[in-house]
C-alpha positions in Angstrom: -24.7 12.2 -19.3 -26.2 9.1 -17.7 -25.0 8.5 -14.1 -23.3 5.1 -13.7 -23.0 2.9 -10.6 -19.4 3.9 -10.5 -20.5 7.6 -10.3 -22.8 6.8 -7.5 -20.1 5.1 -5.5 -17.6 7.8 -6.3 -20.0 10.2 -4.5 -19.7 8.2 -1.3 -22.0 5.2 -1.4 -19.6 2.9 0.3 -18.8 1.8 3.8 -16.6 -1.0 5.0 -13.6 -2.7 3.3 -11.2 -5.5 4.1 -7.9 -5.3 2.2 -6.5 -8.7 1.5 -3.3 -9.2 -0.4 -4.2 -12.4 -2.2 -5.6 -13.0 -5.7 -9.1 -14.2 -5.2 -12.3 -14.2 -7.2 -14.6 -11.5 -5.6 -16.7 -13.3 -2.9 -18.7 -10.7 -1.2 -22.3 -9.7 -0.8 -24.1 -6.5 -0.1 -27.0 -5.4 2.0 -26.5 -2.1 3.8 -23.7 0.0 2.4 -25.3 3.4 2.7 -25.9 2.5 6.4 -22.2 2.8 7.2 -22.2 6.3 5.6 -25.3 7.4 7.4 -24.9 5.9 10.8 -21.3 6.8 11.6 -19.4 10.1 11.7 -18.7 11.2 8.1 -15.0 11.8 8.5 -13.7 8.9 10.6 -11.6 6.1 9.0 -10.1 3.3 11.0 -7.1 1.3 9.7 -6.6 -1.9 11.6 -3.0 -3.0 11.2 -2.2 -6.6 12.2 1.4 -7.5 13.1 0.9 -11.2 12.7 3.0 -13.8 14.5 3.6 -12.1 17.8 5.6 -8.9 17.7 8.5 -8.4 20.1 7.3 -5.2 21.6 10.3 -4.9 23.9 12.5 -4.4 20.8 10.1 -2.2 19.1 9.5 0.2 22.0 12.6 -0.2 24.2 12.5 0.4 27.9 15.6 2.4 27.9 15.9 2.9 31.7 15.2 -0.7 32.7 18.5 -2.3 33.7 17.0 -5.8 33.2 16.8 -5.2 29.5 20.6 -4.4 29.5 21.8 -6.8 32.1 23.6 -9.1 29.7 21.7 -12.1 30.8 18.1 -11.4 29.8 18.8 -10.5 26.2 22.5 -10.8 25.6 22.1 -11.2 21.8 18.8 -9.4 21.2 19.1 -6.2 23.1 19.4 -3.0 21.1 22.6 -1.6 22.3 22.2 1.3 24.7 22.4 4.7 23.0 21.4 3.8 19.5 17.7 3.6 20.2 15.7 6.7 19.3 14.8 8.5 22.5 11.1 9.3 22.7 10.4 10.6 26.2 13.3 9.7 28.3 11.9 6.4 29.5 11.2 4.8 26.1 13.0 4.6 22.8 12.1 3.4 19.3 14.0 0.7 17.5 16.6 2.5 15.3 14.7 1.4 12.1 11.7 3.4 13.2 13.2 6.8 12.6 10.3 8.1 10.4 7.7 7.0 13.0 9.8 8.7 15.6 9.4 12.0 13.7 5.6 11.6 13.7 5.8 10.8 17.4 7.6 14.1 18.0 4.8 15.8 16.0 2.4 14.5 18.6 0.3 12.1 16.5 1.6 8.7 17.6 0.3 7.1 20.8 2.0 4.0 22.3 -0.2 1.9 24.6 1.9 -0.3 26.8 1.1 -3.5 28.8 -1.8 -4.6 26.7 -3.1 -8.1 26.8 -5.7 -10.3 28.5 -6.1 -12.6 31.5 -4.9 -16.2 31.3 -3.0 -15.6 28.0 -3.0 -18.3 25.4 0.2 -18.9 23.5 -1.3 -20.5 20.4 -1.2 -18.2 17.4 -4.7 -19.3 16.2 -6.4 -19.2 19.6 -4.9 -15.9 20.7 -5.7 -14.3 17.4 -9.3 -15.4 17.8 -9.5 -13.6 21.1 -8.2 -10.4 19.5 -10.3 -10.7 16.4 -13.6 -11.7 18.1 -13.0 -9.3 21.0 -13.3 -11.9 23.8 -11.2 -13.5 26.4 -10.5 -17.1 27.7 -13.4 -18.6 29.5 -16.0 -16.6 27.6 -17.9 -18.2 24.7 -16.6 -17.4 21.2 -19.0 -15.0 19.5 -20.4 -15.8 16.1 -19.3 -12.4 14.8 -16.0 -10.6 15.0 -15.8 -7.4 17.1 -15.9 -5.1 14.0 -18.9 -7.0 12.6 -20.7 -6.7 15.9 -19.9 -3.0 16.1 -21.1 -2.5 12.5 -24.4 -4.3 13.0 -25.0 -2.5 16.3 -24.2 1.0 15.0 -26.1 0.5 11.7 -29.0 -1.7 12.8 -32.0 -1.3 10.5 -30.3 0.8 7.9 -30.4 -0.6 4.4 -29.6 0.4 0.8 -29.6 -2.5 -1.6 -28.1 -0.5 -4.5 -25.2 1.0 -2.6 -21.8 -0.6 -2.4 -19.7 -1.6 0.5 -16.3 -0.6 -0.7 -13.3 -2.5 -1.8 -9.7 -2.6 -1.0 -6.5 -4.7 -0.1 -3.9 -5.4 2.6 -3.9 -8.9 4.1 -3.5 -12.5 3.2 -5.4 -15.5 4.2 -8.9 -14.3 3.5 -11.3 -12.1 5.4 -10.1 -11.7 9.0 -12.4 -12.9 11.7 -12.8 -9.3 13.1 -14.9 -8.4 10.1 -16.7 -11.8 9.6 -20.4 -12.2 10.4 -21.8 -8.8 9.3 -25.5 -9.1 8.6 -25.9 -9.7 4.9 -22.3 -8.7 4.0 -18.9 -10.3 3.7 -15.9 -8.0 2.9 -13.9 -8.6 -0.3 -10.3 -9.8 -0.4 -8.2 -8.1 -3.0 -4.8 -8.7 -4.4 -4.4 -5.5 -6.4 -6.6 -3.3 -8.7 -5.3 -5.3 -11.8 -6.1 -8.7 -10.2 -9.6 -7.8 -8.9 -12.1 -8.8 -11.6 -14.8 -11.2 -12.5 -13.5 -14.6 -13.5 -14.7 -15.2 -17.0 -12.8 -17.5 -19.4 -13.6 -16.0 -22.8 -15.5 -13.3 -24.6 -15.7 -11.2 -21.4 -17.9 -8.4 -22.6 -20.6 -10.8 -23.9 -20.6 -12.9 -20.8 -20.8 -9.9 -18.5 -23.7 -8.4 -20.6 -25.6 -11.7 -20.2 -25.0 -11.8 -16.5 -26.1 -8.2 -16.1 -29.3 -8.8 -18.1 -30.1 -11.9 -16.0 -29.6 -10.0 -12.8 -31.8 -7.1 -13.8 -34.9 -9.3 -13.9 -37.1 -8.6 -10.8 -37.7 -11.5 -8.5 -39.6 -12.3 -5.3 -37.4 -15.3 -4.5 -35.1 -14.2 -1.6 -32.4 -16.7 -2.7 -32.3 -15.4 -6.3 -32.4 -11.8 -5.0 -29.4 -12.6 -2.8 -27.4 -13.8 -5.8 -28.5 -10.9 -8.0 -27.4 -8.4 -5.4 -24.1 -10.2 -4.9 -23.4 -10.2 -8.6 -24.4 -6.5 -9.0 -22.1 -5.6 -6.2 -19.2 -7.4 -7.7 -19.8 -5.7 -11.1 -19.8 -2.2 -9.5 -16.8 -3.0 -7.3 -14.6 -4.0 -10.2 -15.1 -0.6 -11.8 -14.4 1.3 -8.7 -11.2 -0.6 -7.8 -10.0 0.2 -11.3 -10.8 3.9 -10.6 -8.9 3.8 -7.3 -5.9 2.1 -9.0 -5.5 5.1 -11.2 -5.1 7.6 -8.4 -1.5 8.8 -8.6 1.0 8.5 -5.8 1.8 11.7 -3.8 5.1 10.2 -2.5 8.1 8.9 -4.3 8.2 5.5 -6.0 9.3 2.9 -3.6 8.1 4.7 -0.5 5.6 1.9 0.1 7.3 -1.5 0.6 6.4 -4.3 -1.8 5.1 -6.6 1.0 1.4 -7.0 1.9 1.6 -4.1 4.4 3.0 -1.6 2.0 0.7 -2.6 -0.9 -2.3 -2.6 1.4 -1.6 0.9 2.8 -0.9 2.1 -0.7 -4.3 0.9 -1.9 -6.0 2.2 1.2 -4.6 5.6 0.5 -5.8 5.5 -3.1 -9.3 4.5 -2.0 -9.5 7.3 0.5 -8.1 9.9 -1.9 -10.5 8.7 -4.6 -13.3 10.0 -2.4 -15.0 6.7 -1.5 -16.7 6.4 1.8 -14.9 3.4 3.1 -14.7 3.5 6.9 -12.7 0.5 8.0 -9.6 -1.0 6.4 -7.7 -4.1 7.5 -4.1 -4.5 6.5 -1.6 -7.1 7.6 2.1 -7.5 8.0 3.2 -11.1 8.7 6.5 -12.6 9.8 6.7 -11.7 13.5 7.0 -15.3 14.8 10.7 -14.8 15.5 11.8 -18.0 17.3 15.1 -17.9 15.5 17.3 -15.3 13.8 15.3 -12.4 15.2 18.6 -10.5 15.1 22.2 -10.9 14.0 24.1 -10.6 17.3 26.9 -8.7 15.5 24.5 -5.9 14.5 21.1 -6.4 16.3 19.8 -3.0 15.3 20.2 -3.4 11.5 20.2 -7.1 10.7 17.9 -10.1 11.3 14.2 -10.6 10.7 12.9 -8.1 13.2 15.0 -5.2 11.8 13.5 -5.9 8.4 10.0 -5.9 9.7 10.6 -2.6 11.6 12.1 -1.0 8.5 9.1 -2.0 6.4 6.6 -0.9 9.1 8.5 2.4 9.3 8.5 3.1 5.6 5.0 2.1 4.7 3.3 3.9 7.6 5.3 7.0 6.8 4.4 6.9 3.1 0.7 6.5 4.1 0.8 9.4 6.6 2.5 11.7 4.2 -0.1 11.0 1.5 -2.9 11.6 4.1 -1.3 14.9 5.1 -0.7 16.1 1.6 -4.3 15.3 0.6 -5.8 16.8 3.7 -7.0 13.5 5.1 -4.6 13.1 8.1 -7.3 14.1 10.6 -9.7 11.6 9.2 -7.6 8.5 9.7 -6.8 6.5 12.8 -4.3 3.6 12.5 -4.5 1.0 15.3 -1.9 -1.8 15.4 -2.2 -5.1 17.2 -0.4 -8.5 17.5 -1.8 -11.6 19.0 0.8 -11.6 21.8 4.2 -10.3 22.7 7.4 -12.3 23.1 9.0 -13.7 26.2 11.2 -11.2 28.1 14.3 -13.5 27.9 15.7 -14.6 24.6 15.9 -18.3 23.7 19.0 -20.2 22.5 18.4 -19.5 18.8 18.8 -15.7 18.7 15.1 -15.4 19.0 12.2 -15.1 21.4 9.3 -17.5 22.2 5.6 -16.7 22.5 4.8 -14.2 25.3 1.9 -12.2 26.7 1.8 -8.5 27.5 2.7 -6.2 24.6 2.4 -2.6 23.2 0.5 -1.3 20.3 0.3 2.0 18.3 -2.5 4.4 17.7 -1.6 6.9 15.0 -3.5 9.7 13.3 -4.0 13.5 13.1 -6.4 13.5 16.0 -4.3 11.3 18.3 -3.0 12.8 21.5 0.5 11.5 21.2 2.5 10.0 24.1 2.9 6.8 26.0 -0.1 5.3 27.8 -0.5 2.4 30.3 2.8 2.8 32.3 6.1 1.1 31.8 6.5 -2.7 31.3 8.0 -4.4 34.3 10.8 -6.7 33.4 11.7 -7.7 37.0 11.7 -11.5 37.1 9.7 -11.6 40.3 6.8 -9.8 38.6 6.7 -11.9 35.4 4.3 -14.7 34.8 6.3 -17.7 33.5 8.8 -15.4 32.1 6.2 -13.2 30.4 5.1 -9.6 30.9 1.9 -9.1 32.9 -0.8 -7.1 31.1 -2.3 -4.1 32.8 -4.8 -3.1 30.1 -7.3 -5.4 28.5 -7.1 -5.0 24.8 -10.8 -4.5 24.6 -10.3 -1.3 26.5 -8.4 0.0 23.5 -11.2 -1.2 21.2 -13.7 0.6 23.4 -11.8 3.9 23.2 -11.9 3.6 19.4 -15.6 2.7 19.3 -16.6 5.4 21.7 -14.3 8.3 21.0 -13.5 7.8 17.4 -16.8 6.5 16.0 -19.0 8.1 18.7 -21.1 5.1 19.4 -21.6 2.7 22.3 -19.0 0.0 23.1 -21.1 -1.6 25.8 -23.3 -3.7 23.4 -20.2 -5.0 21.6 -18.6 -6.7 24.5 -21.5 -7.5 26.8 -22.4 -6.1 30.3 -20.4 -8.6 32.4 -17.3 -8.6 30.2 -17.4 -4.9 29.7 -17.5 -4.1 33.4 -14.3 -6.0 33.9 -12.1 -4.2 31.3 -12.2 -0.7 32.6 -9.5 -0.6 35.3 -9.9 2.7 37.2 -6.5 2.3 38.9 -4.7 2.6 35.6 -3.7 5.9 34.0 -6.2 7.2 31.5 -5.6 5.9 28.0 -7.7 8.6 26.3 -5.4 8.9 23.4 -7.8 10.8 21.1 -8.4 14.5 21.0 -12.0 14.0 19.9 -14.4 14.2 22.8 -16.7 11.2 23.1 -20.4 11.8 22.6 -21.2 8.7 24.6 -21.5 8.6 28.3 -19.1 6.1 29.9 -20.7 3.1 31.7 
């Protein structure tokens, strides 16, 4: 039987994907897909999970021994009442809606990194997100490429396979995130769902696609035409493969994944992984964290209000994904890393909400994570805050560097630059080596 492009991709000729929950016409190009397979460890997958809007980390990971949190003045309406949080390690507790994640924490595969941020924090959603997406800080020039794009081009420089496919997938809205923008010769696809991802042809689809394929098969020396031909060929292949992934059955009960962009993105990520494609990086997004008002209902802050719903959806969808990874034998292959552009202010505002803050916590989750709490406890003492905001102790790029070096076994130094990189490793801090995998790269 003749091998098809779909068969080739099914055997692993794929590399990077951005999951975007929005219906769009495929708008991506291909240059070096096999490069991602060849130049990175074969069994390492990164799921970047954005909590967009500025997550209130103090109500997600509760400092259960800090009296300021419970003093009745700082968060009189917002505080999760003492005793109903889920005790993790004596010092910290999960929001009550994170019960399933707490179970994974007790199994030792959830790491919590506290006090993460950057110097001179910016409280604009757009600007602060740029810093996190591009992997830079205030005062430094904004790179032309996102941090993942720089990592990809650096790790896979010179590798090229025109006929291979950089994989597909789904999980965010608003187009390709800046973290993945700027890869040499490649722009990741944005996908709503397997059913919605297809070529936009108005009538007589088969005839039009046959004509397009015939035109694209004609050899050319013109680089511009070649560029368009490769783009179209990549789209044709990807539509087949997304359809294949969409047929991969669930291993968890119906409804385990939430119906929002996060749940549907993680569901599709699981299908792509279990279909056997070689995708290495997925980007999924959960919005709604800009909780200036109605963050909780004061009568029942643990179970009502916007933040409780977000925590519940996060809990359910990550749990469903981890269970499918465990049941399919892929749990050790995946690493989930969460981030939000900033935390919230320590004190609540007058609208049962919180305003834009600074220091925050994030999660790293996976079969090879060394579970626990890293980075120390947040300091809520008003004398140690900056304009009412938590001070950061760990530059977020330090976390990125751990992922690049220990997970993908490549160098982080070229990604952030010599001067910047020297400033982000803070030796006075506790180690944040949250992975069981030993790095093959010498530190600085």
